[in-house]
C-alpha angles and dihedrals in degrees: 000000000000117000120189123185119200110217118202117210111240115214100181125217125339118235091258092049091049092050091048092050090048090051095047101036104024129215122333095256131138114244112260124233133188114260112254118241127214095268097049091051092046091048090051091052094045092050092059111113095226091053091050091049093050093047089049091051092048091049090049090053089052093047092049090053102254095127096168096052093042095051092045093051093046091046092055091045091056092046089054089047089054092050091049091049090051091049091050091053090047091051091050091052091049092051091049089052091050092052088069090059093050094065101072137170114208140178113240138181104232112192105288099063096257124120116233133177105250132183107225 
């Protein structure tokens, strides 16, 4: 069995195509966002429906007189809230680190066989 694969040489974009893409689509940058502060992250966690439900259940336990169960449930809810806050801050730092990789300078062959430094 003889398999032959025809490979077509890819030349990439011409200079005019690259300029047109740059004009229509812009630079290859990640969208920027404002860093979240402590209160915006906490508000985002508190607004979650499951968190509201668990706090309501813990409060109901306290109102009905089961102090031990209510405090234990609320304690675990606030521990989970702390973990989620920590994870959110970690995620934000990771995304900030990735933004540096998104802004790249590359060498490209643009149409006429010459290599140029291009900002993609």
